[in-house]
N, C-alpha and C positions, 0 to 999 in steps of 0.2 A: 504494500500499499504506500502510495507516494506520501512523503512527509512523516512516515512512521518514525517514532523515536526508538533507536536501536541501542543507544548507550546513554548513560548519564555521567556527566563530568562535574566534579565539585573540587574546590580548593579551600583549604584551611591552613593558613600560614604557609609553611614550606612543604606541606603534604597535599598531594593531589590524589583523588580517587576516581577511578573509571569503573563503572558498573555496567555489565552486559544487561540490557533492560528489555528483553523480549520474553517475559515470563510465560505469556500465553503460548508461545512457540517453544517453550523449554530453552530459551536463549539460543536457539539454533542460529548458526552463522549464515546470513544471506548477503547479497551484494551490497546493500546499503550499510550493513554493519561492517563489512570489509572496509569500505570507504571511510566510515565514521571512526573506526579504530585507527586507521592510518593517519587521518587528519588530527585526531586528538593527541596521539603520541608525538607527532611532529610539532604541534603547538607547545606541548608540555616540555619537550626536549629543548625548545628554544627559549623557554621561560626561565630567566635567571633566579627567580624567587622560589622555584620548585626544587626540592632536594630528593624527593622520593615519590614514586607512583605506586599506588595500591590498586590492583586489578581484581575486582570481585564480580558477583552476579546476583541478580534479583530473583528470588524464588528458591525452591528446593533443589533445582538442578543448575549446576554451573554452566554447562553447555551440552546440548544433545547432538552436537556435530553439525555438519553442513545441512542447510535447509533444502532437502531434495525436492520439495514441492515447487520451488522456483524454477526447476529445470524442466518441468512439464511443458511440452511443446517446443522446447529449444533444440537447436541443432548443435553439433559437436563444436563448431567455432565459438558459439556463445558460451558453452560450458567451459571450454579451454580458457577463454578470456576471464570468465568468472573465477577459475582456479588461479589465474595470474594475480587477480585482485586479492585473493586470500593470501597468497605467498607474499605479496607486498605488505599486507597488514602484519603478518608474522614477522617479517624482516624489520618493519618499522618499530615494532615492540622490542625486538632483539637488539636493534642498534641504538636504542635510546641511551643517552649517556648518563641519565639518572638511574639510580637503582630502582628496579621494578620487581615487585613480587606479587604472586597470585594468591588469592584467598579462596579456597575451594570448600564449599559446604555440602556438596552432593555429587551425583554422577557427572563424570567427564567422558564425553564420547568423541571419537574422531577428531574433527577440527578443534573441538574444545581442548583436547590434549595438545594440539599444536600451539594454540593461544597460550595455555599455561606453561608449556615448555619453552616458549619464546621469552618468558620472564626469567629473571635471574634465579629465582627459587620459588617453591610452592610451600605454603602452609595449609593444612587441611584438617577437617573434622573427621571424627571416626565414622561418619556417615558417607564419606567420599568414596568413590570407586572410579576405576579407569578402564575404558574399553576402546579398542581400535579395530572396528569391523569393516574397514574400507574394502578389502577383497570380497567379503560377503555381500557388500552392497554393489559389487560390480565395478569398483573404481580402484584407484591407486592413491595412497596417501600415508603420511606418518612414517615413511620408510627411512628418513634421514635423521631427524632430531631424536626419535625414539631410540634408535640403535646407539646413538652417541651418548645417551643418558644411561641406558640400562644394559647395553651390550647387544651384539648382533644376534646371537642365538636366542636370547630372551625376547628381543623385539620380533624376530620371526615367529616364535611360538604364539605371541599375543596376536600378531597380525593374521597368521594362518588360521588360528582357531576362532578368533573373535570373542574369546572368553572375557568375562569381567574380572578385573584384578582388584582385590580389596585393598584398601588404603594401607593396611599393615604391610602387605607385600610391596606396595609401591614405595613405602618408607624404607623398607629393608634394602631395596634395590637402588635407592638414592634418587628416585623420581620426586619424592616428597621430602622436604627438609624437616618439618615438624608436624606432629599429629596431636590434637587435643580434643576433648569432649566438645560436642556442638555448642554448649552454652559458654564455652571458654574461647571460642574461635574469634569473636569480635575483639575481646580484650587482648588476645595474642596479636592480632593484626594491629591494634592501636599501639601496643607496647613496642612491636617491631618497627613500625613506621616512625615512632617518636625517637627510638634509638638511632636509626639511620639519619633522620633529619637533624639530630643534635650534633652530628659529627662535622668536622670541617669539610665543606663541599668539594674543594679541589682534591684533598686527600682521598675522599670517597670516590670521586670520578676517576682518579688515576688508578686506584685500586681495582675498580671494575675493568678499566682498560687493560691493565696488566694481566688480570686473570683471563679475560677473553682472548687477548692476543697471545698470551703464553700457552693457552690450551691448543693452539694450532701449530706449535713449533717445538723444537727440542729444548732441553733445560738450559743449555748455554745461551741460546738465543733469548730464552725467556728471562734469564738473568740480565741480559743487556737491555731488554725492554724495561725491567724493573729499575735498573740503574738510571736510565733516561728519565723515568718518572720521578725518581728520588731527586735528581738534579732539578727538575722543574719545580717540584714541591718545595725544595730548599730556597729556590729563587722567588717563587710566587706565593707559596702557601703560608698558612697561619700556624706553622708548627711550633713557634716559640710559646704561643699562648697555651698550647697543649702541654708543654713541659711545665709551664707555670701552674696550670690547673692540677697536674699530677703532683707537683711538689706541695701545693696547698692542701690537697686531699690527704697526702701523707702526714702533713703537719696536724691537720684536724684529727686524724685517727690517733696520732701520738698523744695529743692533748686529752683525748677522750679515753686513753688507756687501752685502746684496741690493739 
């Protein structure tokens, strides 16, 4: 439907929140949502006041995957272009220079997994689950990010069978960073966002850059990437105030007898 709201974006100080907002469609990813996600992340990436982006979803389902209903009556060219729009959305999330984490409250299917995996990490409730049924739906997807997160053979097993992976297994495999009870998820998201937003922004941005770039190369090259970041941080960063804060906290603890 033209003009449909697919996401909601809010800002509170240094924290931005993006919410997948198609609960009636179980937050299925359609073409407008692809465009809206890419646009929102581009804008937040360029906003100097934003230090962290929290990506969540409205309703009991994080994302039910691609909205296959929109493909009815379309030809292969349209579907291919639609898939390119999805890849652009994932890439825009992944390339955001601000830390981005996903908050998953329920089922994650197909494209929803791509959205979540494009974030820096995922926190989830015990009611979350993950499923990648693309081959069963007669399509191809999730073949690249998934294997890089959980390994090739495990990714193949999930893709080939289309089974639902419980959140405990996803946590054990490293797909999910933290798991809490459903009534604790919002508090965890707030605590996590606040901790990231409180850190010096340049140091945080350089840390993300180093981890991302280092993961694509060997250790020696990664060390060179980190040394270059250290040099920039020493020249431009607020590292002296961090040392002052550390010394002050040590002094406060000593005075309190801790």
